[in-house]
C-alpha distance (Angstrom), angle and dihedral (degrees) to the residues before:
residue distance angle dihedral
M1 . . .
R2 3.80 . .
I3 3.78 115.7 .
D4 3.81 101.0 165.6
K5 3.76 105.0 100.8
V6 3.83 141.7 5.4
D7 3.76 131.6 171.0
K8 3.79 110.2 -86.2
F9 3.75 122.5 -108.5
K10 3.78 113.7 -112.3
N11 3.83 117.9 -114.0
I12 3.80 90.5 -116.9
E13 3.81 89.6 53.5
F14 3.82 92.4 52.4
F15 3.81 89.9 48.7
I16 3.79 93.7 51.3
F17 3.80 93.4 45.3
I18 3.80 92.3 51.0
I19 3.82 90.4 50.0
V20 3.78 90.5 50.7
Y21 3.81 94.5 49.3
A22 3.82 90.1 46.3
L23 3.80 90.3 51.3
L24 3.82 90.3 52.5
F25 3.80 94.1 53.5
I26 3.82 94.3 41.5
N27 3.82 90.2 50.3
A28 3.83 91.5 48.2
Y29 3.83 90.9 50.8
I30 3.81 97.2 45.6
V31 3.81 100.2 44.1
K32 3.82 93.8 29.2
D33 3.77 90.7 -122.6
S34 3.79 123.8 -168.9
W35 3.81 111.7 -78.7
I36 3.78 88.0 -143.2
A37 3.82 89.9 57.6
L38 3.83 88.8 48.0
V39 3.83 94.4 51.9
S40 3.81 90.8 44.2
A41 3.80 90.7 51.6
F42 3.80 94.2 45.1
C43 3.83 92.5 50.8
G44 3.81 93.1 41.4
I45 3.78 94.4 52.6
S46 3.79 92.4 44.0
Y47 3.80 89.7 50.6
T48 3.79 92.4 50.5
I49 3.80 93.6 48.4
M50 3.81 92.5 49.7
A51 3.84 92.0 44.0
G52 3.77 89.6 51.0
K53 3.80 89.1 53.8
G54 3.81 90.0 48.7
I55 3.80 96.6 -115.3
P56 3.86 113.8 153.4
A57 3.82 93.5 -149.9
C58 3.82 87.2 71.4
Y59 3.82 87.4 86.8
L60 3.81 93.1 61.6
I61 3.80 90.5 58.7
G62 3.79 89.8 40.5
V63 3.80 92.6 59.9
V64 3.83 91.4 55.3
G65 3.80 92.3 46.9
S66 3.80 91.3 49.0
F67 3.81 92.5 55.6
F68 3.80 91.6 55.1
Y69 3.80 94.0 42.4
S70 3.83 89.4 51.5
Y71 3.78 89.2 57.3
L72 3.81 91.4 50.1
S73 3.80 90.3 50.2
F74 3.80 90.6 50.8
K75 3.80 92.4 50.8
S76 3.83 90.8 48.2
A77 3.84 94.3 46.8
L78 3.81 93.1 -119.3
W79 3.78 95.6 146.8
G80 3.77 95.2 173.2
N81 3.82 91.7 55.3
L82 3.80 91.2 44.2
L83 3.80 93.0 53.5
L84 3.82 90.7 43.4
Y85 3.81 96.1 54.4
A86 3.82 101.5 34.1
G87 3.80 97.8 37.4
Y88 3.82 102.3 32.5
Y89 3.77 116.6 12.6
I90 3.80 96.5 53.2
P91 3.84 95.5 50.4
M92 3.81 90.9 42.7
Q93 3.80 92.6 49.8
V94 3.78 89.8 53.8
L95 3.82 89.2 49.7
G96 3.80 91.6 44.7
F97 3.78 92.3 55.7
F98 3.80 91.6 59.1
R99 3.80 95.6 38.1
W100 3.82 93.6 51.5
N101 3.80 91.3 50.2
K102 3.79 88.8 60.0
H103 3.81 92.5 56.7
L104 3.81 106.2 49.4
K105 3.78 127.5 142.3
P106 3.79 115.6 -107.9
D107 3.81 111.3 -79.9
K108 3.82 91.5 -3.4
N109 3.77 135.5 98.7
E110 3.78 88.8 -138.0
I111 3.83 129.4 103.1
V112 3.77 128.8 -114.5
K113 3.85 106.5 -115.1
I114 3.80 125.3 -139.3
R115 3.83 141.0 -165.8
L116 3.82 129.5 -140.0
T117 3.82 125.9 -129.5
N118 3.81 121.9 -109.4
H119 3.83 89.4 -107.0
Q120 3.78 91.9 54.0
R121 3.83 90.9 48.5
A122 3.81 91.7 50.9
K123 3.82 91.7 52.2
L124 3.80 92.2 50.5
V125 3.85 93.8 48.9
L126 3.80 92.7 49.2
A127 3.80 92.6 46.8
G128 3.80 91.3 46.4
I129 3.80 93.0 53.7
L130 3.78 95.3 46.4
V131 3.80 95.9 46.5
S132 3.81 91.8 43.3
C133 3.82 90.1 57.8
A134 3.79 90.3 52.0
A135 3.81 91.9 47.8
I136 3.82 91.8 50.8
I137 3.81 91.3 54.0
I138 3.83 91.2 49.9
L139 3.83 93.5 47.8
I140 3.83 92.2 49.9
Y141 3.81 89.9 58.6
T142 3.83 92.8 45.6
G143 3.79 93.2 57.2
D144 3.81 96.9 -110.6
K145 3.82 110.5 176.3
S146 3.81 93.1 -136.3
P147 3.84 106.5 21.9
Y148 3.80 98.7 164.6
I149 3.79 99.2 49.4
D150 3.80 92.5 33.5
G151 3.78 90.9 51.1
V152 3.78 95.4 49.6
T153 3.82 95.1 42.3
T154 3.80 91.3 47.8
I155 3.79 96.0 52.4
F156 3.79 96.3 39.0
S157 3.81 89.3 47.4
I158 3.82 88.4 56.8
F159 3.79 89.4 54.9
G160 3.79 91.0 42.1
M161 3.77 94.0 54.7
Y162 3.80 90.5 45.6
L163 3.78 89.8 54.1
T164 3.80 90.6 45.7
V165 3.78 91.3 56.2
K166 3.83 88.3 46.4
R167 3.84 87.9 53.5
A168 3.82 91.6 -126.4
I169 3.82 122.0 156.7
E170 3.80 90.8 -138.7
Q171 3.78 87.5 76.3
W172 3.80 88.8 79.1
V173 3.82 93.1 57.6
V174 3.80 89.0 52.0
W175 3.83 91.5 46.7
I176 3.82 90.6 51.5
I177 3.80 89.5 58.3
V178 3.82 93.8 42.4
N179 3.81 94.5 45.8
A180 3.79 94.2 47.8
L181 3.83 92.3 51.5
S182 3.81 93.3 41.6
L183 3.81 90.2 51.5
I184 3.83 89.4 55.5
M185 3.81 92.0 47.0
W186 3.81 96.0 50.2
L187 3.78 92.4 42.2
K188 3.78 89.3 58.5
I189 3.83 89.5 50.1
A190 3.83 91.8 49.2
L191 3.82 92.1 48.5
S192 3.81 89.1 52.7
G193 3.78 88.9 65.2
V194 3.82 103.6 -93.3
M195 3.83 112.2 133.5
V196 3.79 100.0 -124.0
Y197 3.79 101.3 119.6
S198 3.80 91.2 130.1
T199 3.79 87.4 60.1
V200 3.81 90.1 51.6
I201 3.80 90.3 51.7
M202 3.80 89.8 46.4
W203 3.82 92.8 56.9
A204 3.77 92.2 43.9
V205 3.81 89.3 53.9
Y206 3.83 90.7 44.4
L207 3.82 88.6 56.5
G208 3.77 92.8 51.4
L209 3.79 92.8 45.6
A210 3.81 91.4 49.9
F211 3.80 90.7 57.2
Y212 3.82 91.6 44.6
F213 3.79 97.0 49.3
Y214 3.81 92.3 43.0
M215 3.81 88.1 59.9
L216 3.80 91.4 43.3
W217 3.82 94.6 50.5
T218 3.83 91.2 44.1
K219 3.79 90.7 55.3
E220 3.80 91.6 49.5
L221 3.81 95.4 45.4
N222 3.78 92.4 46.7
S223 3.78 90.5 53.1
S224 3.83 93.8 47.3
K225 3.83 95.9 34.3
S226 3.82 91.3 -139.4
N227 3.78 121.3 -179.2
A228 3.80 133.3 -162.4
E229 3.72 137.5 -130.4
F230 3.76 112.0 -157.0
């Protein structure tokens, strides 16, 4: 693994990240939020920021965050999310760490980004819709508290993580959908009286970061005219 150089964070990025982390801790102190939700949010946001910058070490933080988020999903009876994080995210994050280190830019600890073809995108969308429908039916019969959103976010997250490991820009489109729906799901849980406001903030930040890094990756790929092979 190369650790010698990575593109610098912009001053505005540092400022925004500091504000976000401060908001998390202030929220946790004021509303006496769950410390597990706080740690999960801190690790999750850190993972997303580092993944957006193409830094392989993001997966090390991601594994820790996934453990804590799995526990929150278990306590909230979100079986789809629990299975997703404990059974899929953690193994894929370990795989992603090694895969990303094989595709680094020369003299930089930053990945080479790729783009899918229209045919590849169409196949992913069709597969995502069909499998999501099946997942929703299963979650309804297992007593999931939010089967529709949980089903869609679970399946699309599987595709999103796969695209992340593949270093494809399309991951950010998937994450925008997943993050928006997850934000709605956890907001409903928080409004029901469960102290998971840090998790709500986490998903809101995820959504903003997904938009930001999609634009950032688009700019880089357009300038380098990179293509993908699935």
